[in-house]
C-alpha positions as CSV (number, residue, x, y, z in Angstrom):
1,X,42.3,128.1,87.9
2,X,42.6,130.7,90.7
3,X,42.7,128.8,94.0
4,X,43.5,130.7,97.1
5,X,45.5,129.2,99.9
6,X,43.6,127.3,102.5
7,X,44.6,127.0,106.1
8,X,43.4,124.2,108.3
9,X,43.8,124.0,112.1
10,X,46.0,121.1,113.2
11,X,45.3,121.1,116.9
12,X,44.0,123.3,119.7
13,X,47.5,124.8,120.1
14,X,46.9,127.4,117.4
15,X,49.2,126.0,114.7
16,X,48.0,126.2,111.2
17,X,49.1,124.3,108.0
18,X,49.1,126.2,104.8
19,X,48.1,123.9,102.0
20,X,48.6,126.0,98.9
21,X,50.9,129.0,98.3
22,X,52.1,131.1,95.4
23,X,48.8,133.0,94.9
24,X,48.3,136.5,96.0
25,X,46.0,137.1,98.9
26,X,42.4,138.1,97.9
27,X,42.6,141.5,99.7
28,X,46.2,142.7,99.7
29,X,45.4,145.8,101.7
30,X,44.2,143.7,104.7
31,X,47.0,142.8,107.2
32,X,47.5,139.2,107.8
33,X,45.9,137.9,110.9
34,X,48.3,137.0,113.7
35,X,47.3,133.7,115.4
36,X,47.4,133.9,119.2
37,X,47.9,130.7,121.2
38,X,44.8,129.5,123.0
39,X,44.4,130.4,126.6
40,X,45.3,127.4,128.8
41,X,42.2,127.8,130.9
42,X,39.9,127.8,127.8
43,X,41.8,124.9,126.4
44,X,41.3,122.9,129.6
45,X,37.6,123.7,129.6
46,X,37.3,122.7,125.9
47,X,39.1,119.4,126.5
48,X,36.9,118.7,129.5
49,X,33.8,119.3,127.4
50,X,35.1,117.0,124.7
51,X,35.7,114.2,127.2
52,X,32.2,114.5,128.8
53,X,29.8,116.3,126.4
54,X,26.5,117.6,127.8
55,X,27.7,116.7,131.4
56,X,26.1,119.8,133.0
57,X,22.8,119.2,131.3
58,X,22.8,115.5,132.2
59,X,23.6,116.3,135.8
60,X,20.8,118.9,136.0
61,X,18.4,116.3,134.5
62,X,19.5,113.6,137.0
63,X,19.2,116.0,139.9
64,X,15.7,117.2,138.8
65,X,14.5,113.6,138.4
66,X,16.0,112.5,141.7
67,X,14.4,115.5,143.5
68,X,11.1,114.6,141.9
69,X,11.3,111.1,143.2
70,X,12.2,112.3,146.6
71,X,9.2,114.7,146.6
72,X,6.9,111.9,145.5
73,X,8.3,109.7,148.3
74,X,7.7,112.4,150.8
75,X,4.2,113.0,149.6
76,X,3.5,109.3,149.9
77,X,4.9,109.3,153.5
78,X,2.6,112.2,154.4
79,X,-0.4,110.5,152.9
80,X,0.4,107.3,154.9
81,X,0.9,109.4,158.1
82,X,-2.5,111.0,157.5
83,X,-4.1,107.5,157.4
84,X,-4.4,107.0,153.7
85,X,-3.7,103.8,151.9
86,X,-0.6,103.2,149.8
87,X,-0.1,100.5,147.1
88,X,3.2,98.6,147.4
89,X,3.8,99.0,143.7
90,X,3.7,102.8,144.0
91,X,6.2,102.7,146.9
92,X,8.5,100.4,144.9
93,X,8.3,102.7,141.9
94,X,9.2,105.8,143.9
95,X,12.0,104.1,145.8
96,X,13.4,102.6,142.6
97,X,13.3,106.0,140.8
98,X,15.1,107.6,143.8
99,X,17.8,104.9,143.8
100,X,18.3,104.9,140.0
101,X,18.5,108.6,139.5
102,X,20.6,109.0,142.6
103,X,23.0,106.4,141.3
104,X,23.1,108.1,137.9
105,X,23.8,111.5,139.5
106,X,26.5,109.9,141.7
107,X,28.2,108.2,138.7
108,X,28.2,111.3,136.6
109,X,30.4,113.3,139.0
110,X,33.8,114.4,137.9
111,X,36.9,112.9,139.6
112,X,37.5,116.2,141.4
113,X,34.1,116.0,143.0
114,X,34.9,112.8,145.0
């Protein structure tokens, strides 16, 4: 059978392992591709993303929900200051949401943020 050589990446350093050899390349006129080492800045960003996937999206979600709870609490405060009634359950829900989403936002920070 005609199997071509297969190269698999071993790590992010740009080293490759050639599994099979002895067969001619499929397109002999094409020059072989030279592998360049990965940019250290890009490598650091990729490793950071692997350690904390979707971190940016999560932080945006926690911030939006925390801001929503704060706006709801401010609206309730304005309603009470205008003489309206406010249920204690509603106040507890808004304060709880503000505390929970604020805590999630605070805990999802990176070590360099503190």
